[in-house]
Structures are given as structure tokens and as C-alpha cells.
N, C-alpha and C positions, 0 to 999 in steps of 0.2 A: 504493500500500500504506500510505502514511503516514496516509491518511484512515481506513483500517481500524483502525490502531493507536490513533488518536484516539478512534474509536468504542469500542474495547475499554476505554480508560481511563474513558470516561463510563459504560460498562456496570458496571465495577468500583465506581465511585463511587456509582452508583444502587443497585447490589445491596447494598452495605455499609450503606446507609441504610434498608433494609427488613427487617422481621422475619418476613414471611410468605413467605420464599423457601425454596429447597431446604436440607436440613440439611447441616451440616458433615460432611466425610468421617468415617466410622466411626459416625455417629449413625443410628438407624433412620429410614427414609424413610416419611412418611405418604402413602399412596397414595389417590388419588381413584378411586372406582369408575368403570369405563369402560362405559357403557351400549352395548349392541349394537344394530345397526340392524334386527334381525330376520332377517338373512341370515348372522349369525355374525361379521360384520366390525365392530370397534369404531367407534362413531360419532365424528365430529370435533366437539368442543365448539363451540357457536355462536360464542363469542368468538374461538377459534382460527381458525375457518373464515373469519371476516372478515379476520383478519390474513393468512391464506394467499392470499386473493383479492388483497389489496393486493400481496403479494409476487409473485404471478403477473404482474400488470401492470407492476410495476417491472422484472422480469426480461425481459418482452416488450420493454420500451422499451430495455433494455440490449442485448439480442440481437435483431437485426432479422430473423433467419431464421425461417421458419414452423416448421421442425423443429429441436428443440433437444435437446442431450444435456448433462445436468448431473451433477456429482459432489457428493454429500452426504457430508461427513466432519467430523471433530473432532480435537482434540489427543490426548486420552486416552480409555480405555474408559468406557462408561456415561454418555455425554453426551446420549443420546436421539436419535441420528442416525436409527435405523430408524423410530422413531415420527414424527419430523418429516417424513422423506421419504414415509412412507406417508400421513400426513394430507394432505400437499401433493398427492399423487397422487389421493386421494379427492376433494379439492376440485376439482381440475382436471377430472375426468370428470363433474362436475355440468354442465359445458358440453357439450351434445350434439354439438358440432363437434370435440371433441378425443378422440383415442385416445392412451392413455398406457401405458407399460410400466415396471414397477419391476424393476430388476436387482439381485439380491442378490450384491454383489461382496465381501461380508465372509466370506471362507472360514473365518475363525477363530471366528466366532460368528454364524452365519446365523440369522435369526429371521423374515424376511418370510413364509416359507411357513406358519408357525404363525399369525401375525396374520391372514393372508388365507385360511387354510384350504385350502392346496393341498399336493399331494404333492411332496416334494423329491427324488424318485428320479433325476431328470435335470435338468441345468441348465447354468450357465455353463461349468464345467470340462469337461463332456462335449462341448460345442461347440468349445471351444478346443483340445482334444486329438483332435478328429475322431471321437469315439466315437458321436455322435448328430448328426442333422441339426437345424438351428435350430428348425424348426417342432415337433419332438418335445419341445423343452425350454421352450416358451412355454406357460404355463398360464393359462386363463381364471379369473377370480375371480367372486364373487357380484355384483360391481358391473359394470354395462355399460360397455364400452369401456376397462376396466382389466385389463391382463394382468400377470403376474409371471413372471420367470425366476429360479428358485431358484439357489442357489450350485452345486448338483451334488455329485458325489462328491468327497471331500477329495483334495487333491494335496499332494505333499511340497514343491513349489517354486512357489507361486502367483505369485510375482513374475516368474518366467520366462515364465509363461503370459500375464500382463498386459502384458508388454513385447513380446509377439510380434506378428507381422503378422496373426495370426488375430484378435487383439483389435481391431485397426484395422478389419478386415473385419466383425467382429461389430457394432461401433458403426455402421458405414456401413449395414449391412443393416437394423438396427433403425430407423435414421433414415429409411430409405426407406419405412417402414410407419407409424411412430408420430410423433405431433406432439411428444411429450415422452418422452425416454428418461432415466430417473432411476436413477443408480447409488448404491446404499447401500454406501459404502466403509468400510473399517476405520479406526481412529485413525491419524493421520499419524505420531505419535511412537513408535508401537509396531510398526506394520507399514508397509512401503514402497509397497504397492499403490496407495494413495490418491494419492501423488505422480505415479505413472505415469498414472492416470486423469485427473488434473487437467490434464495437458498434452494429453490426447487428446479431451477434451470441451470444450464451449463455456465452461465456467466452473465455479466451486465455490461451494456454499452451505456456510458453515462454522458448525457448531453449538457453542455455548458454554453450559455449564450455570451458571446464576447461583450465585455464592458459591463453588461447589466448584472451579471451574477458575481457577487463578491467572493473572493477566494475563501474566506472564513465560512461562508454559507455552504459552498461546494464541499469543503473539507468536512463539515459537520454531517452532510448527507452521505459522503463516502464512508465515514466512520460508522454511521448507522447501518449501511449495507454490509460492511465488514463484520460488525457485531452480530448481525443476523445470519452470518455464514455465507454471504454472497461473495463472489469473486468478480471484481471489476476488471474486465478484459481490456478496456480502453476508454478514452475520453474523446468525444466529438466536440470541437469548438465550433459552435454554430454562428452563422451570420458574420463570419470573418472573411477577409480577403481570400485566405486559404481555408477551405471548408474544414479539412482535418489536417492540421500541421504535421509535417514529416516527423518532428521529434515525438509526437504522440504515437505515431505508428511504431517507433522504435521501442516503445514501452508496452505495446500490445503483445 
């Protein structure tokens, strides 16, 4: 974990020296238009795609198994976790040998169904509480070999569901079918579900927004993940000139 903290220090130093990064909290955000691929799914910018390919092979080297489950999370809301996990999935399925599923595990702010144009009438919570079968809750997307499982109907105690044996079974069942199972999890310091997922998946991809997230805040979230038994495989510096800096890759 000390290497991750060193990386975060370098992230902060690099970010503070740039003027083309994300605005400070409270300032309006300048959004770049997201061209669509013709099937309604936002395209992955070419520069980001190259970084995502590099991330894939670094993760493959770190996790030897052919079938992998990863938790994508952050410290606080609005760090861009859903966008990062979705773009990573889109890049993965460009490989015709890979089948990928995105699981919307953010019950507090689900968004993957909108980005990928699927119905969210059934999903994770429906499986965990036995309301529907797994195959009823997996939705195809416009992209070949990419499926999504929406969050499902809201529940009053998502932490209880995530800590259940049903969640263990869900992960195992998905891994028996898909090469990559990607969980879009809520922020660590706001909701506890991400810490549970971190200990049940192969590792964590931690998203940090340049300038906006203080080093101390990110460090606290990383410590919470480590305490829960999760392994942070790498850090994504989001909304920076270089989407994922090279020195972060060296620590994956």
C-alpha cells in the first residue's frame, strides 16, 4: 500500500503543476462532447483507449487467472468511476476473445443503464433477494460481447445484501461465464458496499479525480479498503492530461 501512497503524492504534485485539469470544487465543469459510436453508446476517446489497453495488460500480469472480477471505486462522489469502468469494458470487448459484464453495484446513484441504453427494471438486488433469476437480470448492450447488470430495485439495506452468501454466489456464477466481471461500486467514504466488494473480488481499481480529491481523503479511502482485505491493483487519475500516468502503471 505504501507504493500507492507514493503514487498519490506524485499525482498531487503533477496535478498542482497543470492548468488544464478539472476545476476546483464549486466551479463549473467544462464538458467535452462525447461522440457516439452510432449505436447510442458513447465512444472511448482514442487517447483513453490506448491507456485502457495498457491497463488491461498490467492487470492481466497482476492477476494470473483467465476470469477476473474487479471493483471500481473512489473516495468521494463524482470521481468518474462509472465512466472509467464503462470505457474499460468497451475497450476490453474490442478483443473478440473476451466476454465482459458490467455490474452496477452503486445502489445510491446507478447510471450504467443510461450510458448503455438498457432497461433497469431488474438487476443486482433482484438476484440477491431471490426475486428474479440471474439470466433475467443480465442485459445485452449494443456492443458485442458486452453485457450489463443494472442495480435493480432500490433496497433499504444494500450493505446487508452485499455481505450475504448470495453475493458470493453471484460473483462465482458471473465468473463462470465472463472473462471480466467489473463492479461499478459507490464511494468508499460515503457508503460501505465498496469495502465488502473489494474483499470478494480479485482487486480494486481506485479512481482519483485530478485536483479535486485531496491526497489525505484518497489515503483514508485506501486504508479502509486495505483494512477490509481488498487489494488495490492500481490508481486511475481521472480528468488529467494523461488519463492514467505511466508511473501509476509501474505500480500496478
